MIMIGU-742709 format. One record per residue (C-alpha): residue number from 1; residue in three letters; x, y, z. Coordinates in Angstrom, 2 decimals. Example, Ala and Ser with C-alpha at 12.3 -4.5 7.8 and 13.67 -1.06 7.14 Angstrom:
<filos>
<filo resi="1" resn="Ala" east="12.30" north="-4.50" up="7.80"/>
<filo resi="2" resn="Ser" east="13.67" north="-1.06" up="7.14"/>
</filos>
This chain:
<filos>
<filo resi="1" resn="Met" east="78.22" north="101.72" up="111.30"/>
<filo resi="2" resn="Pro" east="80.16" north="100.44" up="108.28"/>
<filo resi="3" resn="Arg" east="78.94" north="96.98" up="107.26"/>
<filo resi="4" resn="Ser" east="81.42" north="96.14" up="104.51"/>
<filo resi="5" resn="Leu" east="84.82" north="96.98" up="103.08"/>
<filo resi="6" resn="Gln" east="83.07" north="99.13" up="100.47"/>
<filo resi="7" resn="Asp" east="81.34" north="101.36" up="103.03"/>
<filo resi="8" resn="Ala" east="82.48" north="104.97" up="103.21"/>
<filo resi="9" resn="Thr" east="82.25" north="107.99" up="105.46"/>
<filo resi="10" resn="Thr" east="81.13" north="111.23" up="103.83"/>
<filo resi="11" resn="Leu" east="83.66" north="114.03" up="104.29"/>
<filo resi="12" resn="His" east="82.40" north="117.55" up="104.95"/>
<filo resi="13" resn="Asn" east="82.71" north="118.43" up="101.24"/>
<filo resi="14" resn="Gly" east="80.51" north="115.47" up="100.22"/>
<filo resi="15" resn="Val" east="83.35" north="113.19" up="99.01"/>
<filo resi="16" resn="Glu" east="83.07" north="109.58" up="100.15"/>
<filo resi="17" resn="Met" east="86.16" north="108.09" up="101.81"/>
<filo resi="18" resn="Pro" east="86.35" north="104.36" up="102.60"/>
<filo resi="19" resn="Trp" east="86.35" north="103.55" up="106.31"/>
<filo resi="20" resn="Phe" east="89.06" north="100.94" up="105.76"/>
<filo resi="21" resn="Gly" east="92.20" north="100.92" up="103.62"/>
<filo resi="22" resn="Leu" east="95.75" north="99.68" up="103.21"/>
<filo resi="23" resn="Gly" east="98.67" north="101.74" up="104.53"/>
<filo resi="24" resn="Val" east="102.04" north="101.20" up="102.84"/>
<filo resi="25" resn="Phe" east="104.44" north="102.87" up="105.29"/>
<filo resi="26" resn="Lys" east="107.76" north="100.97" up="105.28"/>
<filo resi="27" resn="Val" east="106.64" north="98.71" up="102.42"/>
<filo resi="28" resn="Glu" east="109.54" north="98.39" up="99.99"/>
<filo resi="29" resn="Glu" east="109.31" north="99.93" up="96.54"/>
<filo resi="30" resn="Gly" east="109.12" north="97.37" up="93.76"/>
<filo resi="31" resn="Glu" east="107.66" north="93.90" up="94.02"/>
<filo resi="32" resn="Glu" east="106.80" north="94.11" up="97.73"/>
<filo resi="33" resn="Val" east="104.53" north="97.14" up="97.47"/>
<filo resi="34" resn="Ile" east="103.13" north="96.08" up="94.07"/>
<filo resi="35" resn="Glu" east="102.08" north="92.67" up="95.43"/>
<filo resi="36" resn="Ala" east="100.63" north="94.12" up="98.66"/>
<filo resi="37" resn="Val" east="98.52" north="96.70" up="96.82"/>
<filo resi="38" resn="Lys" east="97.37" north="94.14" up="94.24"/>
<filo resi="39" resn="Ala" east="96.37" north="91.73" up="97.04"/>
<filo resi="40" resn="Ala" east="94.37" north="94.46" up="98.76"/>
<filo resi="41" resn="Leu" east="92.59" north="95.59" up="95.59"/>
<filo resi="42" resn="Lys" east="91.84" north="91.97" up="94.59"/>
<filo resi="43" resn="His" east="90.14" north="91.39" up="97.93"/>
<filo resi="44" resn="Gly" east="87.90" north="94.43" up="97.81"/>
<filo resi="45" resn="Tyr" east="89.98" north="97.25" up="99.29"/>
<filo resi="46" resn="Lys" east="89.41" north="100.60" up="97.57"/>
<filo resi="47" resn="Ser" east="91.66" north="102.88" up="99.65"/>
<filo resi="48" resn="Ile" east="95.48" north="102.96" up="99.46"/>
<filo resi="49" resn="Asp" east="97.50" north="105.38" up="101.61"/>
<filo resi="50" resn="Thr" east="101.05" north="106.30" up="100.54"/>
<filo resi="51" resn="Ala" east="103.35" north="109.33" up="100.85"/>
<filo resi="52" resn="Lys" east="106.36" north="110.86" up="99.14"/>
<filo resi="53" resn="Val" east="108.62" north="109.91" up="102.05"/>
<filo resi="54" resn="Tyr" east="107.58" north="106.22" up="101.84"/>
<filo resi="55" resn="Lys" east="109.41" north="106.10" up="98.48"/>
<filo resi="56" resn="Asn" east="106.90" north="103.64" up="97.02"/>
<filo resi="57" resn="Glu" east="104.43" north="105.81" up="95.07"/>
<filo resi="58" resn="Glu" east="105.64" north="104.34" up="91.76"/>
<filo resi="59" resn="Gly" east="104.91" north="100.81" up="92.95"/>
<filo resi="60" resn="Val" east="101.44" north="101.80" up="94.13"/>
<filo resi="61" resn="Gly" east="100.75" north="103.30" up="90.69"/>
<filo resi="62" resn="Gln" east="102.14" north="100.22" up="88.97"/>
<filo resi="63" resn="Ala" east="99.86" north="97.90" up="90.99"/>
<filo resi="64" resn="Ile" east="96.80" north="99.99" up="90.12"/>
<filo resi="65" resn="Lys" east="97.73" north="99.86" up="86.43"/>
<filo resi="66" resn="Glu" east="98.42" north="96.11" up="86.43"/>
<filo resi="67" resn="Leu" east="95.08" north="95.25" up="88.00"/>
<filo resi="68" resn="Gly" east="93.13" north="97.68" up="85.85"/>
<filo resi="69" resn="Val" east="90.65" north="98.69" up="88.56"/>
<filo resi="70" resn="Pro" east="88.58" north="101.65" up="87.29"/>
<filo resi="71" resn="Arg" east="90.12" north="104.84" up="88.72"/>
<filo resi="72" resn="Asp" east="86.80" north="106.17" up="90.00"/>
<filo resi="73" resn="Glu" east="86.42" north="103.09" up="92.23"/>
<filo resi="74" resn="Leu" east="89.66" north="103.85" up="94.09"/>
<filo resi="75" resn="Phe" east="90.60" north="106.28" up="96.85"/>
<filo resi="76" resn="Ile" east="94.30" north="107.17" up="96.66"/>
<filo resi="77" resn="Thr" east="96.02" north="109.28" up="99.34"/>
<filo resi="78" resn="Ser" east="99.50" north="110.81" up="99.35"/>
<filo resi="79" resn="Lys" east="101.24" north="113.41" up="101.50"/>
<filo resi="80" resn="Val" east="103.56" north="116.40" up="101.22"/>
<filo resi="81" resn="Trp" east="106.82" north="115.83" up="103.11"/>
<filo resi="82" resn="Asn" east="108.37" north="118.28" up="105.59"/>
<filo resi="83" resn="Arg" east="111.12" north="119.62" up="103.36"/>
<filo resi="84" resn="Asp" east="108.53" north="120.44" up="100.67"/>
<filo resi="85" resn="His" east="106.54" north="122.83" up="102.85"/>
<filo resi="86" resn="Gly" east="105.76" north="126.28" up="101.43"/>
<filo resi="87" resn="Tyr" east="103.40" north="127.33" up="98.63"/>
<filo resi="88" resn="Glu" east="105.49" north="126.77" up="95.48"/>
<filo resi="89" resn="Lys" east="107.39" north="123.76" up="96.81"/>
<filo resi="90" resn="Thr" east="104.13" north="122.03" up="97.75"/>
<filo resi="91" resn="Leu" east="102.66" north="122.52" up="94.27"/>
<filo resi="92" resn="Glu" east="105.85" north="121.06" up="92.81"/>
<filo resi="93" resn="Ala" east="105.84" north="118.13" up="95.25"/>
<filo resi="94" resn="Phe" east="102.22" north="117.35" up="94.35"/>
<filo resi="95" resn="Asp" east="103.06" north="117.23" up="90.63"/>
<filo resi="96" resn="Lys" east="105.94" north="114.85" up="91.32"/>
<filo resi="97" resn="Ser" east="103.78" north="112.55" up="93.47"/>
<filo resi="98" resn="Leu" east="101.14" north="112.47" up="90.74"/>
<filo resi="99" resn="Asp" east="103.82" north="111.63" up="88.14"/>
<filo resi="100" resn="Arg" east="105.22" north="108.81" up="90.27"/>
<filo resi="101" resn="Leu" east="101.73" north="107.40" up="90.83"/>
<filo resi="102" resn="Asp" east="100.95" north="107.94" up="87.14"/>
<filo resi="103" resn="Leu" east="97.51" north="109.33" up="87.99"/>
<filo resi="104" resn="Asp" east="95.53" north="112.34" up="86.77"/>
<filo resi="105" resn="Tyr" east="94.32" north="113.32" up="90.23"/>
<filo resi="106" resn="Leu" east="94.48" north="112.30" up="93.90"/>
<filo resi="107" resn="Asp" east="91.51" north="111.59" up="96.14"/>
<filo resi="108" resn="Leu" east="93.23" north="112.97" up="99.24"/>
<filo resi="109" resn="Tyr" east="96.40" north="115.00" up="99.75"/>
<filo resi="110" resn="Leu" east="97.68" north="115.59" up="103.27"/>
<filo resi="111" resn="Ile" east="100.29" north="117.72" up="105.04"/>
<filo resi="112" resn="His" east="102.42" north="114.98" up="106.62"/>
<filo resi="113" resn="Trp" east="103.60" north="116.86" up="109.76"/>
<filo resi="114" resn="Pro" east="102.81" north="120.36" up="111.03"/>
<filo resi="115" resn="Gly" east="106.32" north="121.55" up="111.88"/>
<filo resi="116" resn="Lys" east="106.34" north="125.05" up="113.34"/>
<filo resi="117" resn="Asp" east="105.49" north="127.90" up="111.04"/>
<filo resi="118" resn="Thr" east="105.15" north="126.87" up="107.39"/>
<filo resi="119" resn="Phe" east="101.99" north="124.80" up="107.36"/>
<filo resi="120" resn="Lys" east="99.70" north="127.76" up="106.60"/>
<filo resi="121" resn="Asp" east="101.52" north="128.52" up="103.32"/>
<filo resi="122" resn="Thr" east="101.52" north="124.81" up="102.53"/>
<filo resi="123" resn="Trp" east="97.77" north="124.70" up="103.19"/>
<filo resi="124" resn="Lys" east="97.20" north="127.56" up="100.71"/>
<filo resi="125" resn="Ala" east="98.82" north="125.36" up="98.05"/>
<filo resi="126" resn="Leu" east="96.50" north="122.47" up="98.99"/>
<filo resi="127" resn="Glu" east="93.52" north="124.82" up="98.73"/>
<filo resi="128" resn="Lys" east="94.65" north="125.79" up="95.20"/>
<filo resi="129" resn="Leu" east="95.04" north="122.13" up="94.18"/>
<filo resi="130" resn="Tyr" east="91.56" north="121.44" up="95.54"/>
<filo resi="131" resn="Lys" east="89.98" north="124.44" up="93.78"/>
<filo resi="132" resn="Asp" east="91.71" north="123.42" up="90.54"/>
<filo resi="133" resn="Gly" east="90.12" north="119.96" up="90.79"/>
<filo resi="134" resn="Arg" east="93.44" north="118.13" up="91.00"/>
<filo resi="135" resn="Val" east="92.57" north="116.56" up="94.36"/>
<filo resi="136" resn="Arg" east="89.11" north="115.63" up="95.64"/>
<filo resi="137" resn="Ala" east="89.82" north="116.29" up="99.33"/>
<filo resi="138" resn="Ile" east="92.59" north="117.87" up="101.40"/>
<filo resi="139" resn="Gly" east="93.68" north="117.38" up="104.97"/>
<filo resi="140" resn="Val" east="96.48" north="117.07" up="107.48"/>
<filo resi="141" resn="Cys" east="98.37" north="114.47" up="109.48"/>
<filo resi="142" resn="Asn" east="99.58" north="114.60" up="113.06"/>
<filo resi="143" resn="Phe" east="97.87" north="117.92" up="113.84"/>
<filo resi="144" resn="Glu" east="97.07" north="118.57" up="117.48"/>
<filo resi="145" resn="Ile" east="94.09" north="120.75" up="118.43"/>
<filo resi="146" resn="His" east="96.25" north="123.88" up="118.61"/>
<filo resi="147" resn="His" east="97.60" north="123.26" up="115.09"/>
<filo resi="148" resn="Leu" east="94.09" north="122.84" up="113.74"/>
<filo resi="149" resn="Glu" east="92.87" north="126.00" up="115.45"/>
<filo resi="150" resn="Glu" east="95.80" north="127.98" up="114.10"/>
<filo resi="151" resn="Leu" east="95.27" north="126.64" up="110.58"/>
<filo resi="152" resn="Met" east="91.51" north="127.21" up="110.59"/>
<filo resi="153" resn="Ser" east="91.92" north="130.79" up="111.82"/>
<filo resi="154" resn="Glu" east="93.25" north="131.68" up="108.34"/>
<filo resi="155" resn="Ala" east="92.14" north="128.85" up="106.06"/>
<filo resi="156" resn="Glu" east="89.47" north="129.29" up="103.40"/>
<filo resi="157" resn="Ile" east="88.78" north="125.57" up="103.43"/>
<filo resi="158" resn="Lys" east="88.64" north="123.49" up="106.59"/>
<filo resi="159" resn="Pro" east="90.69" north="120.25" up="106.52"/>
<filo resi="160" resn="Met" east="88.53" north="117.27" up="105.64"/>
<filo resi="161" resn="Val" east="90.78" north="114.68" up="107.34"/>
<filo resi="162" resn="Asn" east="93.30" north="114.54" up="110.20"/>
<filo resi="163" resn="Gln" east="95.41" north="111.36" up="110.11"/>
<filo resi="164" resn="Val" east="97.08" north="110.73" up="113.48"/>
<filo resi="165" resn="Glu" east="98.65" north="107.99" up="115.54"/>
<filo resi="166" resn="Tyr" east="95.63" north="106.35" up="117.15"/>
<filo resi="167" resn="His" east="95.34" north="103.05" up="119.03"/>
<filo resi="168" resn="Pro" east="94.25" north="101.74" up="122.46"/>
<filo resi="169" resn="His" east="97.42" north="103.08" up="124.14"/>
<filo resi="170" resn="Leu" east="96.77" north="106.53" up="122.62"/>
<filo resi="171" resn="Thr" east="93.01" north="107.07" up="122.49"/>
<filo resi="172" resn="Gln" east="93.23" north="110.83" up="121.78"/>
<filo resi="173" resn="Lys" east="89.70" north="111.42" up="123.19"/>
<filo resi="174" resn="Glu" east="89.96" north="115.21" up="123.18"/>
<filo resi="175" resn="Leu" east="91.30" north="115.36" up="119.65"/>
<filo resi="176" resn="Leu" east="88.66" north="112.91" up="118.40"/>
<filo resi="177" resn="Ser" east="85.90" north="114.93" up="120.01"/>
<filo resi="178" resn="Phe" east="87.28" north="118.22" up="118.59"/>
<filo resi="179" resn="Cys" east="87.53" north="116.78" up="115.08"/>
<filo resi="180" resn="Gln" east="84.03" north="115.30" up="115.23"/>
<filo resi="181" resn="Lys" east="82.64" north="118.64" up="116.41"/>
<filo resi="182" resn="Glu" east="84.42" north="120.42" up="113.53"/>
<filo resi="183" resn="Gly" east="83.42" north="117.86" up="110.90"/>
<filo resi="184" resn="Ile" east="87.03" north="116.74" up="110.36"/>
<filo resi="185" resn="Gln" east="87.33" north="112.97" up="109.83"/>
<filo resi="186" resn="Leu" east="89.92" north="111.36" up="112.11"/>
<filo resi="187" resn="Glu" east="92.02" north="108.61" up="110.52"/>
<filo resi="188" resn="Ala" east="94.30" north="106.20" up="112.40"/>
<filo resi="189" resn="Trp" east="97.87" north="105.43" up="111.43"/>
<filo resi="190" resn="Ser" east="99.66" north="102.68" up="113.34"/>
<filo resi="191" resn="Pro" east="96.30" north="101.32" up="114.58"/>
<filo resi="192" resn="Leu" east="98.00" north="98.18" up="115.95"/>
<filo resi="193" resn="Lys" east="100.93" north="100.14" up="117.43"/>
<filo resi="194" resn="His" east="103.24" north="98.20" up="115.11"/>
<filo resi="195" resn="Gly" east="102.03" north="94.90" up="116.54"/>
<filo resi="196" resn="Glu" east="102.73" north="95.80" up="120.16"/>
<filo resi="197" resn="Leu" east="99.02" north="95.60" up="121.08"/>
<filo resi="198" resn="Leu" east="98.56" north="92.09" up="119.70"/>
<filo resi="199" resn="Thr" east="99.74" north="90.55" up="122.98"/>
<filo resi="200" resn="Glu" east="97.69" north="92.84" up="125.24"/>
<filo resi="201" resn="Pro" east="95.75" north="90.46" up="127.61"/>
<filo resi="202" resn="Thr" east="92.55" north="92.56" up="127.70"/>
<filo resi="203" resn="Ile" east="92.38" north="92.60" up="123.91"/>
<filo resi="204" resn="Ser" east="93.20" north="88.88" up="123.74"/>
<filo resi="205" resn="Ala" east="90.29" north="88.11" up="126.10"/>
<filo resi="206" resn="Ile" east="87.87" north="90.17" up="124.01"/>
<filo resi="207" resn="Ala" east="89.19" north="88.52" up="120.82"/>
<filo resi="208" resn="Lys" east="88.63" north="85.06" up="122.30"/>
<filo resi="209" resn="Lys" east="85.06" north="85.96" up="123.28"/>
<filo resi="210" resn="His" east="84.23" north="87.06" up="119.73"/>
<filo resi="211" resn="Gln" east="86.33" north="84.32" up="118.07"/>
<filo resi="212" resn="Lys" east="88.32" north="87.02" up="116.31"/>
<filo resi="213" resn="Thr" east="92.00" north="88.00" up="116.21"/>
<filo resi="214" resn="Glu" east="93.45" north="90.75" up="118.37"/>
<filo resi="215" resn="Ala" east="94.04" north="92.84" up="115.24"/>
<filo resi="216" resn="Gln" east="90.41" north="92.47" up="114.19"/>
<filo resi="217" resn="Val" east="89.22" north="93.60" up="117.62"/>
<filo resi="218" resn="Ile" east="91.41" north="96.74" up="117.55"/>
<filo resi="219" resn="Leu" east="90.40" north="97.63" up="113.99"/>
<filo resi="220" resn="Arg" east="86.73" north="97.13" up="114.90"/>
<filo resi="221" resn="Trp" east="87.25" north="99.46" up="117.90"/>
<filo resi="222" resn="Asp" east="88.54" north="102.10" up="115.46"/>
<filo resi="223" resn="Leu" east="85.46" north="101.79" up="113.27"/>
<filo resi="224" resn="Gln" east="83.03" north="101.88" up="116.20"/>
<filo resi="225" resn="Asn" east="84.73" north="105.09" up="117.33"/>
<filo resi="226" resn="Lys" east="84.03" north="106.44" up="113.80"/>
<filo resi="227" resn="Val" east="87.74" north="106.54" up="112.97"/>
<filo resi="228" resn="Val" east="88.99" north="105.58" up="109.49"/>
<filo resi="229" resn="Thr" east="91.72" north="102.96" up="109.73"/>
<filo resi="230" resn="Ile" east="94.56" north="101.90" up="107.37"/>
<filo resi="231" resn="Pro" east="96.49" north="98.90" up="108.76"/>
<filo resi="232" resn="Lys" east="99.68" north="97.98" up="106.92"/>
<filo resi="233" resn="Ser" east="100.52" north="94.45" up="105.86"/>
<filo resi="234" resn="Ile" east="102.48" north="92.83" up="103.06"/>
<filo resi="235" resn="Lys" east="101.03" north="89.33" up="103.54"/>
<filo resi="236" resn="Glu" east="97.94" north="88.51" up="101.47"/>
<filo resi="237" resn="Gln" east="96.27" north="86.44" up="104.19"/>
<filo resi="238" resn="Arg" east="96.82" north="89.19" up="106.77"/>
<filo resi="239" resn="Ile" east="95.40" north="91.77" up="104.35"/>
<filo resi="240" resn="Ile" east="92.28" north="89.58" up="104.02"/>
<filo resi="241" resn="Asp" east="92.06" north="88.92" up="107.79"/>
<filo resi="242" resn="Asn" east="92.50" north="92.58" up="108.75"/>
<filo resi="243" resn="Ala" east="89.44" north="93.50" up="106.71"/>
<filo resi="244" resn="Asn" east="87.29" north="90.75" up="108.19"/>
<filo resi="245" resn="Val" east="85.82" north="93.11" up="110.79"/>
<filo resi="246" resn="Phe" east="82.31" north="93.73" up="109.51"/>
<filo resi="247" resn="Asp" east="80.53" north="90.64" up="110.85"/>
<filo resi="248" resn="Phe" east="80.72" north="91.33" up="114.58"/>
<filo resi="249" resn="Glu" east="80.22" north="94.18" up="117.02"/>
<filo resi="250" resn="Leu" east="82.02" north="95.10" up="120.22"/>
<filo resi="251" resn="Ser" east="79.73" north="95.69" up="123.18"/>
<filo resi="252" resn="Lys" east="79.72" north="98.92" up="125.18"/>
<filo resi="253" resn="Glu" east="81.63" north="97.02" up="127.89"/>
<filo resi="254" resn="Asp" east="84.23" north="95.79" up="125.35"/>
<filo resi="255" resn="Met" east="84.69" north="99.35" up="124.07"/>
<filo resi="256" resn="Glu" east="85.13" north="100.70" up="127.61"/>
<filo resi="257" resn="Lys" east="87.69" north="98.01" up="128.48"/>
<filo resi="258" resn="Ile" east="89.73" north="98.88" up="125.38"/>
<filo resi="259" resn="Asp" east="89.43" north="102.61" up="126.14"/>
<filo resi="260" resn="Gly" east="90.76" north="101.80" up="129.62"/>
<filo resi="261" resn="Leu" east="94.08" north="100.67" up="128.13"/>
<filo resi="262" resn="Asn" east="95.00" north="104.28" up="127.27"/>
<filo resi="263" resn="Lys" east="98.45" north="105.37" up="128.49"/>
<filo resi="264" resn="Asn" east="98.84" north="108.46" up="126.26"/>
<filo resi="265" resn="Glu" east="101.80" north="106.50" up="124.90"/>
<filo resi="266" resn="Arg" east="103.09" north="107.00" up="121.36"/>
<filo resi="267" resn="Phe" east="104.97" north="104.66" up="119.07"/>
<filo resi="268" resn="Gly" east="106.01" north="107.57" up="116.86"/>
<filo resi="269" resn="Pro" east="107.22" north="111.10" up="117.70"/>
<filo resi="270" resn="His" east="105.12" north="113.85" up="119.25"/>
<filo resi="271" resn="Pro" east="103.91" north="116.31" up="116.55"/>
<filo resi="272" resn="Asp" east="105.20" north="119.30" up="118.54"/>
<filo resi="273" resn="Glu" east="108.70" north="117.83" up="118.62"/>
<filo resi="274" resn="Phe" east="109.09" north="116.21" up="115.20"/>
<filo resi="275" resn="Met" east="111.01" north="118.72" up="113.06"/>
<filo resi="276" resn="Ile" east="113.00" north="116.36" up="110.79"/>
<filo resi="277" resn="Gly" east="113.24" north="117.74" up="107.27"/>
<filo resi="278" resn="Phe" east="112.04" north="121.24" up="108.13"/>
<filo resi="279" resn="Asp" east="115.54" north="122.64" up="108.54"/>
<filo resi="280" resn="Asp" east="117.18" north="120.78" up="105.65"/>
</filos>
């Protein structure tokens, strides 16, 4: 089990990925994202997760530059957006993301959504970027089991990461088990279901017992399920509090109670139905 913010899981290609990071979805470009990323890095975070469609890659890069953290101590993730699918377009999109971030390489590059029929060509571009040493690990987001099986039937390189919506209302047990069996690291986006789970009575009771916040309990549940987690916040104190999850452990009973909250309920769209940007 991870014991500190610096602890990492080893991906199937040997690259170490921090268990815990900062997500910057819906964090405004400019001062807001710069200050959030700087706060996270100042307090020991190493992993920052952005994407082209978040429109804040430049701010993430600016924060990294301003703080002067050695590049090899960081783990920076970005993603290829839906309208950039396809071999050539993906290579071009990667270059543009790297330019906006002002970095020489990425630690992880992900396909943001599967869509219907282009992700295999897109994956070939990611394989090239990986072989060329321009990204240390490659993976996908929002891939269901059938997407992964279809991709792996033709891929030379198996995805190292699958980032999906994952929280106590959407425990994704089958997908988690499949990914663990295949050596694909599951990563949670929206781990707090955009705050909706912070008033859940079962979680509040467990939080009270451990003298922790509801958010800390949920993020600890992620880690104990061996899921990488990247909660978003723009408030420095919340960024510090979110990461304060390494000094307690949920019991088997706690874990089962949280698992029991599953409703197979999503905050975001279903991957089989989300086609925005693919037809543009």
